[in-house]
C-alpha positions in Angstrom: 295.4 25.6 214.1 292.4 28.0 214.6 294.3 30.7 212.6 294.8 28.4 209.6 293.1 29.6 206.4 289.9 27.8 205.6 287.9 27.2 202.5 284.2 26.2 202.2 283.5 23.2 199.9 280.1 22.2 198.7 279.1 19.0 197.0 277.2 19.8 193.8 276.9 16.4 192.1 276.5 12.7 193.1 279.4 10.3 193.7 277.3 7.4 192.3 279.2 5.7 189.4 282.5 7.5 190.2 285.8 5.7 190.9 286.5 4.6 194.4 289.4 7.1 194.9 287.0 10.0 193.9 284.3 8.8 196.3 286.9 8.5 199.1 288.1 12.0 198.4 284.6 13.4 198.7 284.0 11.5 202.0 287.5 12.5 203.2 286.5 16.2 202.8 283.5 15.4 205.1 280.8 15.8 202.4 277.8 13.4 202.7 275.2 14.4 200.2 274.4 16.9 197.4 274.1 20.4 198.7 276.1 19.6 201.9 278.9 22.1 202.6 281.8 22.0 205.0 284.7 24.3 206.0 288.1 22.6 205.7 291.6 23.8 206.4 293.3 25.0 203.2 296.4 22.9 202.9 298.0 20.8 200.1 296.3 17.6 201.4 292.8 19.0 201.1 293.6 20.8 197.9 294.6 17.4 196.4 291.3 15.9 197.5 289.4 18.8 196.0 291.3 18.5 192.7 290.5 14.8 192.5 286.8 15.5 192.8 286.7 19.0 191.2 283.8 18.0 188.9 281.6 17.1 191.9 282.4 20.0 194.3 282.3 23.8 194.4 284.9 25.7 196.3 284.3 29.1 198.0 287.1 30.8 199.9 286.0 31.9 203.4 
C-alpha cells in the first residue's frame, strides 16, 4: 500500500454550520482545523469524501 498514489488535502474553511455528512467527511479525511493538511490515499472512497466537502477543502496532488 506504500506505492499507492497519494494526494494532499488541506482544510480551508470551517465545518461549523455544515450538514453532519459534510462534517463527517472532513473528519474522515483526518482534518481537524482550518489550515491542517493531511496526505491520503487516492482512491474512490476518499475522492467521494473530498467531493462532499469540496467547498471546505483544497486538493494538491503529491
